[in-house]
C-alpha positions in Angstrom: 179.1 19.0 -93.7 181.2 22.1 -93.8 178.8 23.7 -96.4 175.8 22.7 -94.3 177.2 24.4 -91.2 178.3 27.5 -93.1 174.7 27.8 -94.4 173.2 27.5 -90.9 175.7 29.9 -89.4 175.2 32.5 -92.2 171.4 32.3 -91.8 171.7 32.6 -88.1 173.8 35.7 -88.3 171.4 37.3 -90.8 168.4 36.5 -88.5 170.0 37.7 -85.3 169.5 41.3 -84.2 172.6 41.2 -82.0 174.6 39.0 -84.5 174.9 36.3 -81.9 174.9 32.7 -83.0 175.9 29.7 -80.8 177.2 26.5 -82.5 177.8 23.3 -80.5 179.0 19.8 -81.4 178.4 16.9 -79.1 178.7 13.1 -79.2 175.5 11.3 -78.3 175.6 7.5 -78.3 176.8 6.6 -81.9 176.1 9.9 -83.5 177.4 13.5 -83.7 175.0 16.3 -83.0 175.5 19.8 -84.3 173.3 22.5 -82.9 173.1 26.1 -84.3 171.1 28.6 -82.3 170.6 32.2 -83.2 169.3 35.2 -81.2 166.7 36.3 -83.8 162.9 36.3 -83.6 162.5 32.5 -84.1 160.5 30.7 -86.7 156.7 31.1 -87.1 155.1 27.8 -86.1 153.3 27.5 -89.5 156.7 27.6 -91.3 158.5 24.9 -89.4 157.2 22.2 -91.7 158.4 23.7 -95.0 161.6 25.4 -93.9 163.7 22.9 -95.9 161.7 23.0 -99.1 163.6 24.2 -102.2 162.9 27.9 -103.1 161.2 28.6 -99.7 162.5 31.9 -98.4 161.4 34.9 -96.3 164.3 37.0 -97.6 164.0 39.7 -100.2 167.2 38.6 -102.0 167.3 34.9 -100.9 167.1 32.0 -103.3 165.5 29.6 -100.9 168.1 27.0 -101.5 170.3 27.3 -98.4 168.3 25.1 -96.1 167.4 22.7 -98.9 171.1 22.2 -99.5 171.6 21.7 -95.8 169.0 18.9 -95.7 170.5 17.2 -98.8 174.0 17.2 -97.4 172.9 15.9 -94.1 170.8 13.1 -95.7 173.8 12.1 -97.9 175.7 11.6 -94.6 172.9 9.4 -93.3 171.6 12.0 -90.9 168.6 14.2 -90.1 168.2 18.0 -89.6 165.4 19.6 -87.7 164.3 23.2 -87.0 162.7 24.5 -83.9 162.4 27.6 -81.7 164.9 27.8 -78.9 163.5 28.0 -75.4 165.2 31.4 -74.8 164.1 32.8 -78.2 165.6 32.5 -81.6 165.7 29.6 -84.0 167.6 26.3 -83.4 168.7 23.8 -86.0 169.9 20.4 -85.0 171.8 18.0 -87.2 172.4 14.4 -86.2 174.7 12.2 -88.2 176.1 8.7 -87.5 179.6 9.0 -86.0 181.0 6.7 -88.7 179.7 9.0 -91.5 
């Protein structure tokens, strides 16, 4: 999970004009919820579906593996990861894993 969070935080810092990223961890029922929100431009709606596909990147020097690795790590912990646009702008990634993971 550490690597998944490092990938999300790193991406968030790169996407944020101000370099602002907010990370939260909360317990909800029987799961842990990690939320990483950046202050960048957000994610185009047509890219939300394929954000986690291997080799998908919008960066000039990116490999497109960071979010694919995040998804795989989260799935190995029995969880899910989703991407959306935050209500105040920027991108938001939400990881949910069982508390017993």
